[in-house]
NUFIMAR-668417 format. One record per residue (C-alpha): residue number from 1; chain; x, y, z negated. Coordinates in steps of 0.2 Angstrom, whole numbers, plus 5000, padded with zeros to 4 digits. Layout:
% NUFIMAR-668417
+-----+--------+------+------+------+
: num : chaine :   c1 :   c2 :   c3 :
+-----+--------+------+------+------+
: NUM :      A :    X :    Y :    Z :
...
+-----+--------+------+------+------+
//
This chain:
% NUFIMAR-668417
+-----+--------+------+------+------+
: num : chaine :   c1 :   c2 :   c3 :
+-----+--------+------+------+------+
:   1 :      A : 4963 : 5460 : 6192 :
:   2 :      A : 4957 : 5466 : 6208 :
:   3 :      A : 4968 : 5468 : 6223 :
:   4 :      A : 4965 : 5484 : 6225 :
:   5 :      A : 4975 : 5488 : 6207 :
:   6 :      A : 4991 : 5478 : 6212 :
:   7 :      A : 4998 : 5489 : 6222 :
:   8 :      A : 4999 : 5502 : 6207 :
:   9 :      A : 5004 : 5487 : 6193 :
:  10 :      A : 5016 : 5483 : 6206 :
:  11 :      A : 5026 : 5503 : 6209 :
:  12 :      A : 5022 : 5503 : 6189 :
:  13 :      A : 5032 : 5490 : 6186 :
:  14 :      A : 5045 : 5493 : 6197 :
:  15 :      A : 5047 : 5512 : 6191 :
:  16 :      A : 5048 : 5503 : 6174 :
:  17 :      A : 5063 : 5495 : 6180 :
:  18 :      A : 5070 : 5506 : 6189 :
:  19 :      A : 5070 : 5520 : 6173 :
:  20 :      A : 5077 : 5504 : 6162 :
:  21 :      A : 5091 : 5501 : 6175 :
:  22 :      A : 5096 : 5521 : 6175 :
:  23 :      A : 5095 : 5524 : 6157 :
:  24 :      A : 5107 : 5506 : 6154 :
:  25 :      A : 5119 : 5513 : 6167 :
:  26 :      A : 5120 : 5528 : 6160 :
:  27 :      A : 5125 : 5521 : 6144 :
:  28 :      A : 5136 : 5508 : 6150 :
:  29 :      A : 5146 : 5523 : 6161 :
:  30 :      A : 5144 : 5536 : 6146 :
:  31 :      A : 5163 : 5543 : 6148 :
:  32 :      A : 5171 : 5541 : 6130 :
:  33 :      A : 5173 : 5560 : 6120 :
:  34 :      A : 5193 : 5564 : 6120 :
:  35 :      A : 5204 : 5566 : 6106 :
:  36 :      A : 5203 : 5584 : 6101 :
:  37 :      A : 5220 : 5584 : 6094 :
:  38 :      A : 5223 : 5602 : 6086 :
:  39 :      A : 5237 : 5613 : 6092 :
:  40 :      A : 5253 : 5609 : 6085 :
:  41 :      A : 5252 : 5590 : 6082 :
:  42 :      A : 5263 : 5578 : 6091 :
:  43 :      A : 5266 : 5562 : 6092 :
:  44 :      A : 5283 : 5560 : 6089 :
:  45 :      A : 5294 : 5569 : 6076 :
:  46 :      A : 5313 : 5570 : 6084 :
:  47 :      A : 5327 : 5574 : 6069 :
:  48 :      A : 5344 : 5579 : 6069 :
:  49 :      A : 5356 : 5571 : 6055 :
:  50 :      A : 5372 : 5579 : 6058 :
:  51 :      A : 5378 : 5569 : 6074 :
:  52 :      A : 5365 : 5557 : 6074 :
:  53 :      A : 5347 : 5560 : 6081 :
:  54 :      A : 5333 : 5548 : 6076 :
:  55 :      A : 5314 : 5548 : 6081 :
:  56 :      A : 5298 : 5543 : 6071 :
:  57 :      A : 5283 : 5539 : 6083 :
:  58 :      A : 5272 : 5538 : 6093 :
:  59 :      A : 5259 : 5526 : 6086 :
:  60 :      A : 5243 : 5524 : 6092 :
:  61 :      A : 5230 : 5537 : 6087 :
:  62 :      A : 5244 : 5545 : 6076 :
:  63 :      A : 5248 : 5565 : 6077 :
:  64 :      A : 5260 : 5577 : 6066 :
:  65 :      A : 5263 : 5595 : 6064 :
:  66 :      A : 5276 : 5598 : 6050 :
:  67 :      A : 5271 : 5609 : 6035 :
:  68 :      A : 5284 : 5622 : 6040 :
:  69 :      A : 5290 : 5623 : 6056 :
:  70 :      A : 5308 : 5624 : 6053 :
:  71 :      A : 5309 : 5608 : 6041 :
:  72 :      A : 5302 : 5590 : 6044 :
:  73 :      A : 5303 : 5584 : 6026 :
:  74 :      A : 5283 : 5585 : 6027 :
:  75 :      A : 5270 : 5582 : 6040 :
:  76 :      A : 5253 : 5584 : 6041 :
:  77 :      A : 5247 : 5571 : 6052 :
:  78 :      A : 5229 : 5565 : 6060 :
:  79 :      A : 5222 : 5547 : 6066 :
:  80 :      A : 5212 : 5543 : 6077 :
:  81 :      A : 5204 : 5528 : 6083 :
:  82 :      A : 5212 : 5526 : 6101 :
:  83 :      A : 5206 : 5513 : 6112 :
:  84 :      A : 5197 : 5508 : 6094 :
:  85 :      A : 5212 : 5501 : 6090 :
:  86 :      A : 5209 : 5502 : 6070 :
:  87 :      A : 5189 : 5497 : 6068 :
:  88 :      A : 5175 : 5492 : 6079 :
:  89 :      A : 5163 : 5501 : 6066 :
:  90 :      A : 5165 : 5518 : 6075 :
:  91 :      A : 5168 : 5525 : 6091 :
:  92 :      A : 5182 : 5524 : 6102 :
:  93 :      A : 5194 : 5543 : 6097 :
:  94 :      A : 5184 : 5545 : 6080 :
:  95 :      A : 5194 : 5553 : 6067 :
:  96 :      A : 5199 : 5539 : 6053 :
:  97 :      A : 5212 : 5549 : 6043 :
:  98 :      A : 5221 : 5562 : 6038 :
:  99 :      A : 5236 : 5565 : 6026 :
: 100 :      A : 5253 : 5569 : 6023 :
: 101 :      A : 5270 : 5561 : 6025 :
: 102 :      A : 5285 : 5564 : 6017 :
: 103 :      A : 5305 : 5560 : 6023 :
: 104 :      A : 5315 : 5551 : 6012 :
: 105 :      A : 5330 : 5541 : 6016 :
: 106 :      A : 5333 : 5522 : 6006 :
: 107 :      A : 5345 : 5520 : 5995 :
: 108 :      A : 5358 : 5511 : 6003 :
: 109 :      A : 5359 : 5494 : 5992 :
: 110 :      A : 5364 : 5478 : 5998 :
: 111 :      A : 5347 : 5470 : 6007 :
: 112 :      A : 5346 : 5466 : 6026 :
: 113 :      A : 5330 : 5473 : 6034 :
: 114 :      A : 5323 : 5460 : 6045 :
: 115 :      A : 5323 : 5465 : 6064 :
: 116 :      A : 5314 : 5452 : 6074 :
: 117 :      A : 5301 : 5461 : 6080 :
: 118 :      A : 5296 : 5479 : 6086 :
: 119 :      A : 5289 : 5481 : 6070 :
: 120 :      A : 5293 : 5473 : 6054 :
: 121 :      A : 5284 : 5475 : 6039 :
: 122 :      A : 5289 : 5470 : 6021 :
: 123 :      A : 5276 : 5466 : 6005 :
: 124 :      A : 5281 : 5478 : 5991 :
: 125 :      A : 5286 : 5462 : 5982 :
: 126 :      A : 5299 : 5458 : 5994 :
: 127 :      A : 5310 : 5476 : 5995 :
: 128 :      A : 5319 : 5482 : 5983 :
: 129 :      A : 5315 : 5491 : 5967 :
: 130 :      A : 5325 : 5507 : 5971 :
: 131 :      A : 5315 : 5509 : 5985 :
: 132 :      A : 5297 : 5509 : 5977 :
: 133 :      A : 5303 : 5519 : 5961 :
: 134 :      A : 5308 : 5534 : 5971 :
: 135 :      A : 5294 : 5536 : 5982 :
: 136 :      A : 5285 : 5554 : 5982 :
: 137 :      A : 5273 : 5556 : 5967 :
: 138 :      A : 5259 : 5552 : 5966 :
: 139 :      A : 5264 : 5534 : 5968 :
: 140 :      A : 5248 : 5526 : 5969 :
: 141 :      A : 5245 : 5538 : 5986 :
: 142 :      A : 5261 : 5538 : 5994 :
: 143 :      A : 5259 : 5518 : 5997 :
: 144 :      A : 5264 : 5514 : 6015 :
: 145 :      A : 5283 : 5516 : 6023 :
: 146 :      A : 5288 : 5519 : 6042 :
: 147 :      A : 5305 : 5520 : 6046 :
: 148 :      A : 5312 : 5530 : 6059 :
: 149 :      A : 5323 : 5523 : 6072 :
: 150 :      A : 5340 : 5527 : 6083 :
: 151 :      A : 5347 : 5518 : 6099 :
: 152 :      A : 5353 : 5505 : 6088 :
: 153 :      A : 5337 : 5499 : 6079 :
: 154 :      A : 5330 : 5506 : 6061 :
: 155 :      A : 5336 : 5515 : 6050 :
: 156 :      A : 5333 : 5517 : 6032 :
: 157 :      A : 5327 : 5535 : 6035 :
: 158 :      A : 5306 : 5538 : 6038 :
: 159 :      A : 5292 : 5544 : 6031 :
: 160 :      A : 5280 : 5539 : 6014 :
: 161 :      A : 5263 : 5542 : 6018 :
: 162 :      A : 5247 : 5546 : 6009 :
: 163 :      A : 5232 : 5543 : 6022 :
: 164 :      A : 5216 : 5550 : 6018 :
: 165 :      A : 5202 : 5545 : 6025 :
: 166 :      A : 5188 : 5555 : 6033 :
: 167 :      A : 5174 : 5543 : 6037 :
: 168 :      A : 5167 : 5524 : 6030 :
: 169 :      A : 5172 : 5511 : 6040 :
: 170 :      A : 5182 : 5494 : 6040 :
: 171 :      A : 5201 : 5495 : 6043 :
: 172 :      A : 5203 : 5476 : 6054 :
: 173 :      A : 5214 : 5483 : 6068 :
: 174 :      A : 5198 : 5482 : 6078 :
: 175 :      A : 5193 : 5466 : 6075 :
: 176 :      A : 5210 : 5458 : 6077 :
: 177 :      A : 5212 : 5455 : 6058 :
: 178 :      A : 5202 : 5447 : 6045 :
: 179 :      A : 5200 : 5448 : 6026 :
: 180 :      A : 5215 : 5437 : 6022 :
: 181 :      A : 5228 : 5451 : 6031 :
: 182 :      A : 5234 : 5464 : 6019 :
: 183 :      A : 5227 : 5476 : 6032 :
: 184 :      A : 5212 : 5472 : 6032 :
: 185 :      A : 5202 : 5485 : 6018 :
: 186 :      A : 5187 : 5495 : 6017 :
: 187 :      A : 5189 : 5513 : 6020 :
: 188 :      A : 5180 : 5528 : 6010 :
: 189 :      A : 5182 : 5547 : 6012 :
: 190 :      A : 5195 : 5551 : 6001 :
: 191 :      A : 5214 : 5546 : 5997 :
: 192 :      A : 5215 : 5528 : 6002 :
: 193 :      A : 5223 : 5520 : 5990 :
: 194 :      A : 5221 : 5502 : 5997 :
: 195 :      A : 5231 : 5505 : 6013 :
: 196 :      A : 5243 : 5491 : 6016 :
: 197 :      A : 5257 : 5491 : 6003 :
: 198 :      A : 5268 : 5488 : 6015 :
: 199 :      A : 5285 : 5493 : 6021 :
: 200 :      A : 5288 : 5494 : 6041 :
: 201 :      A : 5305 : 5495 : 6050 :
: 202 :      A : 5305 : 5502 : 6068 :
: 203 :      A : 5318 : 5496 : 6079 :
: 204 :      A : 5308 : 5509 : 6094 :
: 205 :      A : 5299 : 5507 : 6108 :
: 206 :      A : 5308 : 5495 : 6119 :
: 207 :      A : 5315 : 5504 : 6137 :
+-----+--------+------+------+------+
//
């Protein structure tokens, strides 16, 4: 190669590195699309029961709205992949689920609810059969329960939840759980009957 062509070649190489460097920086610094939560959805539901006040939520990425503004018995909800908390398959803040939550107070039977952690899950096999028999219909769709809480901790009132997938992805808690976990499963659009069959008792966030 002649010396006369070297400056042209070096300039082309430098411009190429500059171009790809700018593109790479643009990809790395691209802002994450914000969560687009429709009007009326909230992350925390406060329920008055006589002289008691109990609270449901908040949870990462979940937003709730009563089907009837004057009745908290049935909620619609949306779930987003905030902070990539639920899956690595889809971009951060993608909507993963929509669905319905039905309020229910569990039968007060002789059963000690664990209270070791913020959220204490129990498999269906480990809970009183009355709790499962009385869940909303269709029972094969309402497969997940999450309790509300008051100032003393979890209560027997909470919501049975039906998840309806809005995308295809692996639910792996953002890569934090593997196939051995009851949480891990493949989600497809439609009612997610494989969502974790557990009842979660929530002590509420630490103050």
